[in-house]
Structures are given as C-alpha cells and as structure tokens.
C-alpha positions in Angstrom: 87.9 94.0 91.1 87.3 93.5 94.9 90.4 93.2 97.0 91.1 91.8 100.5 94.3 91.6 102.6 94.5 88.7 104.9 97.2 87.4 107.4 97.5 85.0 110.3 96.7 81.4 110.8 94.2 79.5 108.6 91.2 80.0 110.9 92.0 83.7 111.4 92.3 84.2 107.6 89.0 82.4 107.0 87.1 84.4 109.7 88.3 87.7 108.2 87.3 86.6 104.7 83.9 85.4 105.8 83.1 88.5 107.9 84.1 90.8 105.1 81.6 89.3 102.6 79.0 87.6 104.7 76.0 88.8 102.8 77.6 88.0 99.4 78.6 84.6 100.5 75.1 83.7 101.7 73.7 84.9 98.4 76.2 82.9 96.4 75.6 79.8 98.4 71.9 80.1 97.7 72.6 80.7 94.0 75.2 78.0 93.3 74.3 75.3 95.9 70.7 75.5 97.2 69.1 76.3 93.8 71.1 73.7 92.0 70.6 71.0 94.6 74.3 70.9 95.6 73.7 71.1 99.4 75.8 69.4 102.1 73.6 66.3 102.2 74.4 65.7 98.5 78.2 65.9 99.0 79.9 62.5 99.4 81.5 62.1 102.9 84.7 60.9 101.2 85.3 64.4 99.9 85.2 66.0 103.3 87.4 63.2 104.7 89.9 63.8 101.8 90.3 67.5 102.5 90.4 67.1 106.3 93.0 64.4 106.2 95.2 65.6 103.4 94.7 69.4 103.5 93.9 70.1 107.2 94.9 73.8 107.2 92.6 74.5 104.2 89.8 72.7 106.0 90.5 74.9 109.0 90.3 78.0 106.8 87.0 76.9 105.3 85.7 76.5 108.9 86.9 80.1 109.6 85.0 81.4 106.5 81.9 79.8 107.8 82.2 81.3 111.2 82.9 84.7 109.8 79.9 84.6 107.4 77.6 83.2 110.1 77.1 79.9 108.2 77.8 76.3 109.0 81.0 74.5 108.1 79.1 72.0 106.0 77.5 74.8 103.9 80.8 76.5 103.1 82.5 73.2 102.5 79.8 72.4 99.9 80.1 75.9 98.4 83.8 75.3 97.9 82.9 72.2 95.9 80.4 73.4 93.3 81.5 73.1 89.7 82.3 76.1 87.5 83.8 76.1 84.0 86.0 79.0 83.2 89.4 80.1 82.0 90.6 80.6 78.5 93.8 81.0 76.5 96.8 81.1 79.0 99.8 82.8 77.4 103.5 82.9 78.4 106.2 85.3 77.3 109.7 84.3 78.5 111.1 87.7 77.7 109.7 91.2 77.9 110.9 94.6 79.1 109.6 93.5 82.5 110.9 89.9 82.5 108.7 86.8 82.1 104.9 87.4 81.8 102.1 84.9 82.3 98.6 85.8 81.4 95.1 84.6 80.5 91.6 85.6 79.6 88.7 84.6 81.7 85.7 83.5 79.7 82.6 83.0 81.8 79.1 84.2 82.4 78.8 88.0 83.1 77.3 87.4 86.6 80.3 85.3 87.5 82.6 88.3 87.2 81.0 89.9 90.2 82.1 86.9 92.3 85.8 87.4 91.6 88.0 88.5 94.5 91.7 89.3 94.7 93.2 88.1 98.0 96.7 89.1 99.3 97.4 86.4 101.9 100.4 86.3 104.3 99.9 83.1 106.2 101.6 82.3 109.5 103.1 79.3 107.8 103.9 78.9 104.1 104.3 81.2 101.1 102.7 84.6 100.9 100.5 84.7 97.8 98.4 87.0 95.6 95.3 85.1 94.4 92.4 85.6 92.1 89.5 83.4 93.3 85.9 83.5 94.1 84.4 85.3 97.1 83.7 82.9 100.0 85.9 80.1 98.7 89.6 79.3 99.3 90.0 78.8 95.6 93.1 79.9 93.8 92.1 80.2 90.1 95.1 82.3 89.2 98.0 83.1 91.6 101.6 84.2 92.2 103.5 83.5 95.4 106.5 85.1 97.1 108.9 82.5 95.4 107.8 84.0 92.0 105.8 80.9 90.9 102.6 81.7 89.1 99.7 79.7 87.5 97.1 80.3 84.8 94.8 77.7 83.3 92.1 76.7 80.9 89.2 74.2 81.1 89.8 71.0 79.2 88.2 67.6 78.9 89.3 64.2 80.2 88.5 60.5 79.7 86.6 60.2 83.0 85.4 62.3 85.9 86.1 61.6 89.5 83.1 62.4 91.7 84.4 61.3 95.1 87.7 60.8 97.1 89.2 64.0 95.9 88.7 67.8 96.0 88.2 70.8 93.8 91.1 71.6 91.5 91.2 75.3 92.7 91.6 74.0 96.3 94.6 72.0 95.2 95.9 75.2 93.5 95.7 77.0 96.8 97.8 74.4 98.5 100.4 74.8 95.7 100.4 78.6 96.0 101.1 78.3 99.8 103.7 75.6 99.6 105.6 75.5 96.3 109.0 77.2 96.1 109.9 75.8 92.6 108.0 74.6 89.6 109.0 71.0 90.4 107.5 71.3 93.8 104.3 72.7 92.2 104.1 69.7 89.9 104.7 67.3 92.7 101.9 68.8 94.7 99.4 68.8 91.9 100.4 65.2 91.1 99.9 64.1 94.7 96.2 65.0 94.8 93.1 63.8 93.1 90.7 66.4 91.8 87.0 66.2 91.2 85.0 66.8 88.0 86.2 68.5 84.9 89.9 68.5 84.0 92.0 71.6 83.3 95.3 72.4 81.7 97.7 74.5 83.8 100.5 76.7 82.7 103.0 77.4 85.4 105.9 79.8 85.2 108.5 81.4 87.5 110.4 84.7 87.7 113.5 83.1 86.2 111.6 82.4 83.0 111.0 78.7 83.2 107.6 77.4 82.3 105.8 74.1 82.3 102.5 72.8 80.7 100.6 70.4 83.0 97.7 68.2 81.9 96.1 65.0 83.2 93.0 63.3 84.4 91.7 63.0 87.9 94.4 60.6 89.0 97.6 61.3 87.0 99.4 64.4 85.7 102.0 64.9 83.0 104.5 67.8 82.7 105.9 69.3 79.5 108.8 71.7 79.7 108.3 74.9 77.7 111.4 75.2 75.5 110.2 78.2 73.4 110.1 81.8 74.4 106.4 81.9 73.7 103.7 79.4 74.7 99.9 79.3 75.0 97.0 76.9 75.4 93.4 76.8 74.2 92.4 73.7 76.3 93.8 71.1 73.9 95.9 68.2 75.2 99.5 67.9 73.8 101.1 64.8 75.4 98.9 62.1 74.0 98.4 60.7 77.5 94.9 62.1 77.9 92.3 61.5 75.2 89.5 64.1 74.9 86.0 62.6 74.9 84.5 65.7 73.2 82.7 65.6 69.9 84.5 67.5 67.1 82.1 70.5 67.3 82.8 70.9 71.0 86.6 71.1 70.3 86.1 73.5 67.4 86.4 76.8 69.4 89.7 75.6 71.0 91.1 74.6 67.6 90.0 77.8 66.0 91.6 80.0 68.7 94.8 77.9 68.4 94.9 78.6 64.7 94.3 82.3 65.3 97.2 82.7 67.7 99.5 80.6 65.6 98.7 82.7 62.5 99.3 86.0 64.4 102.6 84.6 65.7 103.7 83.4 62.2 103.0 86.8 60.7 105.2 88.5 63.3 102.3 90.5 64.8 103.1 89.6 68.4 105.2 92.2 70.3 106.9 90.6 73.3 106.2 93.4 75.7 103.5 94.1 78.3 101.6 96.2 75.8 102.0 93.3 73.3 100.5 90.9 75.8 97.5 93.1 76.2 97.0 93.4 72.5 97.3 89.6 72.0 94.6 89.0 74.6 92.4 91.7 73.0 92.8 90.2 69.5 89.6 89.9 67.6 89.0 87.3 64.8 85.9 85.7 63.2 84.1 83.4 65.6 84.8 81.0 67.0 88.5 81.8 66.7 88.6 85.2 68.5 91.0 85.4 71.4 88.8 88.2 73.0 85.3 86.8 72.6 82.1 88.7 72.5 79.6 86.5 70.6 77.6 84.8 73.4 76.1 82.4 70.8 79.6 81.0 70.3 80.0 80.2 74.0 81.0 82.2 77.1 82.3 85.7 76.4 85.6 87.2 77.7 84.9 88.9 81.0 88.3 89.6 82.4 92.1 89.4 81.7 94.8 88.6 84.2 98.5 89.4 83.6 101.2 88.4 86.1 104.5 90.3 86.1 106.5 87.6 87.8 109.7 89.5 88.8 107.6 92.1 90.5 105.0 89.6 91.9 102.4 91.9 90.4 98.9 91.4 88.9 97.2 93.4 86.3 93.5 92.6 86.0 90.4 93.9 84.2 86.7 94.0 85.1 85.5 93.5 81.6 87.1 92.4 78.3 90.7 93.6 77.7 89.8 95.4 74.5 87.7 97.9 76.5 88.3 97.7 80.2 91.1 99.4 82.2 93.7 97.3 84.1 93.9 97.5 87.9 97.2 96.8 89.6 97.8 94.6 92.7 101.2 93.8 94.2 102.2 91.0 96.6 105.2 92.9 97.8 104.8 96.1 99.9 
C-alpha cells in the first residue's frame, strides 16, 4: 500500500500530494473522467460552488493537488467527483486485548486497489489524521484522527440520488476527520452536508469504545447508538427511515453476508481479539454469503482489509484479500 506523509496548510498539503504522484494522477484522470465523459464541462457549477463556499480549505487543497500534478483546478475538481462503489462489511469490536477495534473489507475491482493511498496528514489547523483514500483525491474512505475517532463504511442504496448542490461523500468524510473531536461532532458534520450520488452506511467508533451506525439519504442522516459489544453492517438499512429501491436479487448478497456473520456469532466462533477480527474478515462461505469474497461472478471481490486499533491510532491494511495477504502497519502517532 502506498504511503505519503503530509503537513502544512491546505494548499501546501495538496501541492506535495500532487507532485508525489503527478503521472499516476494524470493517468487516473484519463481513465475515470475523460474516458467516461466526466470532464469539467459536464460537472454542474453548483457542485463547485458548494465546495468552495462550505468547504473552502478542501477546495484549496484540491487546487494544490492540481498545481503539484501540473493539471488544472477544474480537472482535479472533476476527478474528485467521479463515482466509485466500494466498501463492504464494516465490523466493530468494543473489547479486545488492544481495546476497541473497527475494521472492514474493501470489495472493488482489482485495478482499483492500485489507486489506494494511505496519507498521514498533520494540518496547520484541525485534527491530524491517518487516511485511506485514492491517489490524487482528498477522499477519506477510511480514517482515524488524533482524537481517536475512526470511520468505516459500506455502499448502500437510497430512495433518490442528488446530482447537484452537494459534494462527494468521501470529501465530507475528510472534513469530519479533520474537525471532529467526538462522535457527536462527527454526526453533526455529516448531517450538515449534502452528498451526491449513491448512499452509504457509516460505522463510527472512538477509542473509548463508543460506536454509532449512521445511515441516510442525500439530505438527511439518522444515528443509531451501538449498545452491543459487537456490531457489523452489510449495507442494509436498520432505522426504517430510508427505503431501499433495490430489487430483491440486488439485496441478496448483503442479506446472505448478514446471515453468515450472524450464524458465526451465534455459534460462538468469533474470538474478540485482533487475530479474531482478521479471521472473521477472512471467513469463507458459499456465495453470495462469503465475508471474504473471491467469486467475481457474484460481484466485486475482496481486494483489501483495513483494521483500526483505536487506542493506538494505528492502521493494519492488506494489499489483497485478508485470507492470503500480509498486513502492513501504519501509525498516526510518532
């Protein structure tokens, strides 16, 4: 997994990021934006206005990435707003030998794994954070910050999609990572913003062992406090406030994985340790209920696993499925 340490103001952080991966960013922009017709002229002006007015420091960092990569601000802004569907099976352990653990598998296309980047960011203002995102973007797909707040998530479906007057969900997550000192602050920030496109379900936890499940549509969010010592999601709504528009066959993989995890839990096969978390995320079952997925005909396969050790502000991550790949370790603290 590629790694980059960044510090300073937003523009300085962006320039360092862009310069470090200039060639890669140009290639990704061509792949995800130019070839798919998602160029700056296709992006609604209201999206740029939203970010520049409500998240000005993030807009400044995007401008820095463009400068560092030798591209235009408009190109990198569009690149930060292409759609990608990924994330699978977030899991929370309140207690382990290392304290609370928050983890998830990443199910995506194999080529998308090469775009992943771990960034250790120490901004001149706000929370230092350790982030897994995508090279050339300010996205925070998974993260932990110096306050001990961490986030994992999974794609879900909503009643309607917003296509303007908002921003990418992973840009909102970056704002949360930099600003939130408590889970309540994290929820307030995600609730204050409008995200574009496909909905997701987020699982937030802190170093003290508190966790919340957050779901919603583009405009509203709902929070559920996790009362049990174990929690997980497979992309299914639980509050009743958001109605999935999926056909039953589309929901089947999420329902099957939910049944698998619940069965393993009922049978007492989950060990609430770091090693037990690795085993759960590596668990194989008949498709489409496998937690670690390999059958491409049943959907995207598992390409990576991320485990956050919250008290230590530490990330364990794999390049490849957790049943076979080795874990790399990254730490926010020196």
